C-alpha positions in Angstrom: -15.6 -14.1 -26.2 -16.6 -16.5 -23.2 -18.0 -14.0 -20.3 -16.8 -15.4 -16.9 -18.5 -13.7 -13.6 -16.7 -12.3 -11.3 -17.4 -10.9 -8.0 -16.2 -7.5 -5.9 -17.3 -7.7 -2.0 -16.6 -4.7 0.3 -15.9 -5.6 4.3 -19.4 -3.6 4.8 -21.1 -6.5 3.4 -22.0 -4.9 -0.1 -21.6 -7.2 -3.6 -21.1 -6.0 -6.6 -21.4 -8.8 -9.6 -19.6 -8.2 -12.8 -17.4 -9.8 -15.2 -13.6 -11.3 -14.9 -11.0 -9.1 -16.4 -7.1 -9.9 -16.3 -5.5 -12.7 -14.1 -8.1 -15.4 -13.3 -7.9 -15.5 -9.6 -9.0 -13.6 -6.1 -7.5 -10.7 -4.5 -7.9 -8.5 -1.6 -7.0 -5.0 -0.6 -8.3 -1.6 0.2 -10.9 -0.1 -2.4 -10.2 3.3 -3.5 -11.6 5.2 -6.6 -9.4 7.3 -8.7 -11.1 10.3 -10.7 -8.5 10.6 -13.6 -9.6 10.1 -16.7 -6.5 9.0 -18.4 -3.5 7.4 -17.0 -4.6 4.1 -16.1 -1.0 2.8 -16.9 1.1 5.1 -14.9 -1.7 4.6 -11.9 -1.6 0.9 -12.1 2.5 1.1 -12.0 2.6 3.3 -9.1 3.9 1.8 -5.7 1.7 4.1 -3.7 -0.9 1.7 -4.8 0.4 -1.2 -3.1 -2.0 -2.7 -0.7 -4.9 -1.3 -2.5 -7.6 -2.0 -5.5 -8.3 0.7 -7.7 -11.7 1.7 -8.8 -11.6 4.0 -12.0 -14.4 6.5 -12.2 -13.8 7.0 -15.6 -16.5 4.5 -17.4 -14.1 3.4 -20.3 -10.4 2.7 -19.6 -8.1 1.0 -21.9 -8.6 2.9 -25.3 -5.2 3.9 -25.8 -3.5 0.4 -24.7 -0.2 0.1 -22.5 3.1 1.1 -24.0 6.8 0.6 -22.0 8.1 4.2 -22.0 5.0 5.1 -19.7 5.5 2.8 -16.5 6.2 4.6 -13.4 8.2 1.7 -12.0 9.4 -1.8 -12.6 6.1 -3.6 -12.3 2.3 -3.2 -11.5 1.6 -2.6 -7.9 -2.0 -2.5 -7.5 -3.6 -5.4 -5.8 -6.4 -5.2 -8.1 -8.5 -3.4 -10.9 -11.9 -2.3 -11.1 -13.9 -0.5 -14.1 -17.0 -0.2 -15.8 -15.7 -1.2 -19.2 -12.6 -2.3 -20.5 -11.3 -1.6 -23.9 -10.4 -4.9 -25.9 -8.9 -2.7 -29.0 -5.9 -0.1 -28.2 -5.8 2.8 -30.9 -2.6 4.4 -30.0 0.6 3.9 -32.3 2.8 3.9 -29.2 0.8 0.9 -28.0 2.6 -2.6 -27.4 0.0 -4.2 -25.3 -3.9 -4.1 -24.6 -5.1 -3.3 -21.1 -6.3 -7.1 -21.0 -2.6 -8.6 -21.9 -1.1 -6.2 -19.5 -3.3 -7.3 -16.7 -2.7 -10.8 -17.4 1.3 -10.7 -17.8 1.3 -8.8 -14.6 -1.2 -11.6 -12.8 -3.6 -8.6 -11.8 -7.2 -9.7 -11.1 -9.6 -7.4 -12.0 -13.4 -6.8 -12.7 -15.5 -5.1 -15.3 -19.1 -4.3 -15.9 -20.1 -3.1 -12.3 -21.6 -0.1 -11.9 -18.4 2.4 -10.7 -20.5 5.1 -10.2 -22.6 3.5 -7.4 -19.4 2.0 -6.0 -17.8 5.4 -5.9 -20.8 6.6 -4.0 -20.7 4.0 -1.7 -17.5 5.0 -0.7 -17.6 8.5 -0.6 -20.4 7.9 2.0 -19.0 5.2 4.0 -15.5 5.7 3.3 -12.4 3.1 1.7 -12.6 -0.3 3.0 -11.0 -3.3 2.5 -12.4 -5.8 -0.5 -12.2 -9.0 -2.3 -12.1 -9.6 -6.2 -13.0 -13.4 -6.9 -13.3 -15.0 -10.3 -13.2 -18.1 -8.5 -15.7 -18.7 -5.4 -19.1 -16.6 -6.5 -20.4 -17.1 -2.9 -21.2 -13.7 -1.7 -21.0 -14.4 1.9 -18.0 -16.0 1.5 -16.3 -12.9 -0.7 -17.3 -10.7 2.1 -15.8 -13.0 4.9 -12.6 -12.9 2.7 -12.7 -9.0 2.2 -13.3 -8.7 6.5 -10.1 -10.7 6.8 -8.0 -8.6 4.8 -5.5 -6.4 6.6 -6.0 -3.0 7.6 -3.7 -0.7 5.8 -3.5 1.3 9.2 0.3 1.1 10.8 1.5 -1.1 7.5 4.9 -0.3 6.8 4.4 -1.3 2.8 7.4 1.1 1.7 9.5 -2.0 2.4 8.0 -3.7 -0.2 8.0 -1.5 -3.2 11.8 0.0 -2.0 14.7 -0.5 -4.2 17.4 -3.5 -2.8 20.2 -1.5 -3.2 21.3 2.2 -4.1 21.6 3.5 -7.7 21.8 6.2 -10.1 19.1 7.7 -12.4 20.5 9.6 -15.4 17.7 10.2 -17.7 15.7 13.1 -18.0 12.0 13.8 -19.6 13.3 14.7 -22.6 11.8 17.3 -25.6 8.2 15.7 -25.4 7.2 17.4 -22.5 7.9 20.8 -21.1 10.5 21.0 -18.7 10.4 21.7 -15.2 12.9 24.1 -15.4 11.7 26.2 -18.4 12.3 30.1 -18.5 14.6 29.6 -15.6 18.2 29.9 -15.4 20.1 26.4 -15.7 22.2 25.5 -12.5 26.2 26.3 -13.0 26.8 22.9 -11.6 24.6 19.6 -11.4 23.6 19.3 -7.8 24.2 15.8 -5.9 20.9 14.6 -4.5 20.2 11.5 -2.8 16.7 10.5 -3.2 15.0 8.0 -0.8 12.5 5.6 -2.5 9.8 4.8 -0.2 7.8 3.7 -3.9 9.5 6.4 -6.1 8.0 6.9 -9.8 10.1 7.1 -12.4 9.1 10.5 -13.4 9.7 12.4 -10.2 13.6 11.0 -11.3 13.3 12.5 -14.5 12.0 15.8 -13.5 14.8 16.0 -11.2 17.3 15.2 -13.7 15.5 17.8 -15.5 16.9 20.6 -13.3 20.2 19.8 -13.3 20.4 17.0 -10.6 22.7 14.0 -10.3 20.6 11.5 -8.6 21.5 8.7 -6.4 18.2 6.7 -5.2 18.7 4.7 -1.6 16.4 2.5 0.2 13.7 3.6 2.4 15.5 2.3 5.7 19.0 4.3 5.0 20.2 6.0 7.8 21.0 9.8 8.1 24.9 8.5 8.6 24.5 6.3 5.3 23.6 9.3 3.6 25.8 11.9 5.0 28.5 9.4 3.6 27.4 10.3 0.5 27.8 13.7 0.3 24.9 15.2 -0.9 23.7 18.8 -2.1 20.3 18.1 -1.3 17.9 15.1 -0.2 14.7 14.4 -1.9 11.5 12.3 -0.4 9.5 10.3 -2.4 6.0 8.9 -2.7 4.8 5.6 -1.4 2.2 3.6 0.1 0.6 3.1 3.1 0.4 4.6 6.7 3.2 7.4 7.2 3.5 6.1 11.2 4.4 2.9 10.0 7.9 4.2 8.9 9.2 5.8 12.2 13.0 5.1 11.0 12.3 7.5 8.2 11.2 10.3 10.6 13.9 9.5 12.8 16.6 9.7 9.7 14.8 13.0 8.8 15.5 14.4 12.2 19.1 13.7 11.7 19.1 15.4 8.6 16.8 18.6 9.0 18.9 21.6 8.9 22.1 20.2 7.6 20.8 20.0 3.9 18.0 21.2 1.6 15.3 18.6 1.4 12.1 18.3 -0.6 9.4 15.7 -0.1 6.3 14.8 -2.3 3.2 12.7 -0.7 4.3 10.0 2.1 7.7 12.0 1.6 5.9 15.4 2.9 4.2 13.2 5.5 7.4 11.7 6.8 9.0 15.3 7.0 5.8 16.4 9.0 6.1 13.9 11.5 10.2 14.5 12.0 8.7 18.3 12.6 6.5 16.9 15.4 3.1 17.1 13.6 0.6 14.3 13.4 -1.0 12.1 10.4 -4.2 10.7 10.1 -6.7 8.7 7.6 -8.9 10.3 5.3 -12.3 9.0 4.9 -11.8 8.4 1.2 -8.5 9.9 0.4 -7.4 11.9 -2.6 -6.6 9.9 -6.0 -7.0 11.7 -9.4 -5.4 13.9 -12.0 -7.9 16.9 -11.2 -7.4 18.3 -7.8 -7.2 22.3 -7.3 -5.1 23.4 -5.0 -4.2 26.7 -3.6 -0.9 28.2 -2.9 -1.5 30.7 -0.1 1.8 32.6 -0.8 0.7 33.5 -4.2 -3.0 32.9 -4.2 -2.5 31.1 -7.4 -4.6 28.0 -7.9 -2.9 24.7 -9.6 -4.4 21.7 -10.7 -2.8 18.9 -9.5 -2.5 15.0 -9.5 -3.1 13.4 -6.0 -2.9 9.6 -4.8 -2.9 10.0 -0.6 -4.9 8.4 2.1 -3.2 10.1 4.8 -3.5 13.8 5.5 -1.2 15.8 8.2 -2.9 17.4 11.1 -2.7 21.5 11.0 -3.1 23.3 14.0 -7.2 23.6 13.2 -9.5 22.2 10.8 -9.8 24.3 7.9 -13.8 25.5 7.0 -12.5 27.8 4.5 -9.4 29.1 2.7 -6.9 30.7 5.4 -6.3 34.6 4.2 -2.4 34.0 4.7 -0.3 30.8 5.5 -0.8 29.6 8.7 2.3 29.2 10.8 3.1 26.1 12.9 6.0 26.4 16.0 7.7 22.5 15.9 10.3 21.0 17.4 12.8 22.1 14.7 11.2 25.6 13.9 8.4 27.3 12.4 6.3 25.8 9.8 4.4 27.6 7.1 1.3 25.6 5.7 1.8 26.8 2.5 -1.1 24.8 0.1 -4.4 24.1 0.7 -6.8 21.9 -1.2 -9.9 23.4 -2.6 -12.0 20.5 -2.6 -11.8 20.1 1.4 -9.3 22.7 2.7 -6.8 19.6 3.6 -3.3 20.7 4.0 -1.4 20.1 1.0 2.2 21.7 1.2 4.4 23.2 4.0 7.8 25.2 4.0 10.0 25.3 6.8 11.0 29.3 7.8 14.1 28.5 9.8 16.0 25.6 7.7 15.5 24.8 3.9 12.8 22.7 3.9 9.7 22.4 1.8 7.3 19.5 0.8 3.9 19.1 -1.1 0.9 16.4 -0.7 0.3 16.2 -4.3 2.7 15.1 -7.2 4.1 17.9 -9.2 6.1 15.1 -11.8 2.5 13.9 -12.6 2.7 11.9 -15.8 0.7 12.5 -17.7 -0.5 15.4 -16.1 -1.3 17.9 -15.3 2.0 20.4 -15.1 0.9 23.4 -12.8 3.2 22.2 -10.5 6.4 21.0 -11.9 7.7 24.4 -11.2 8.4 22.8 -7.9 11.8 20.9 -9.1 13.2 24.2 -10.3 12.4 25.7 -6.6 14.1 22.8 -4.9 17.4 23.4 -7.6 17.3 27.4 -6.5 17.2 26.2 -2.7 20.6 24.0 -3.2 22.2 27.0 -5.5 21.1 29.4 -2.6 22.4 27.2 0.2 25.6 25.9 -1.1 26.2 30.0 -2.5 
């Protein structure tokens, strides 16, 4: 096999030399690191990574190949991929492609053979930043200039780039191979009509909603409150997605009109949009949360959940927590009182909220996580229960 050199250049002038992987070419994006040991296929096809180059901290990636059943959207959205070593062999009876074949087919420019531990430590110390991968022009100074010219992710509306073009219905659940989000609970007496906003929605979110008895209609990100009301939903769901939540003012405006009229559940970007609608602020994290192994504390029950994260922005609370609060803090907002229900045990950032005056709740992390963990899957059952209680 011919080894072709490649470069990863960061905007601060740091350059890593490695080997070409994936599609031959050049790409730019914000470089972030992901601490998951598995799930690279789900990570690559998560629309929330639009605009980003993903660096995996796990040193050996691609062992189990790629299978069509495990994609989380219609395509790979990541701008680029960085690994220490990519396996050219796939040991998995379900595999249809190797990672290299998948990257080539999707025309994703990637790089391997660099010290991903050093890269991760650099990003933790200096923050996530724009980067440039090239297989073509190996001049380090030119590569750094390309990285510095890349568009900043702050203020960008990336949801419009990944959302669906028109509404559609989703009817498929997770099946029997994964624990149900509603295990041990009473099944709903009737199906709940749910309108799901697609800001970059993952397939496993839709499967989980079906698992708890929802009839799901997915709508584009810019769908107005009037258009949602015309669908006569029992509840509204706000999905994950890429970019800066403040780059989607139309979404928060629609939620302001819907809060108090329907039960609402938000995840990730959906959580941030809801908080903006209530009048809170969001801000960009230094290097974000990306991985399948983040501990989160439910302040209501004191239960710790191991959760999957993928967010570069966070909600600004009434104070910066330096330790775990004794009880859920309550914030007065323009639409009622918000209880801050979940907090990260890594850095104490806000990870969830519930409105005390309206049937609205949201979490920053991913309870639908595929391949896992599944500690927080019960939240979909809570959404179904909220609709049942509200419409009783």
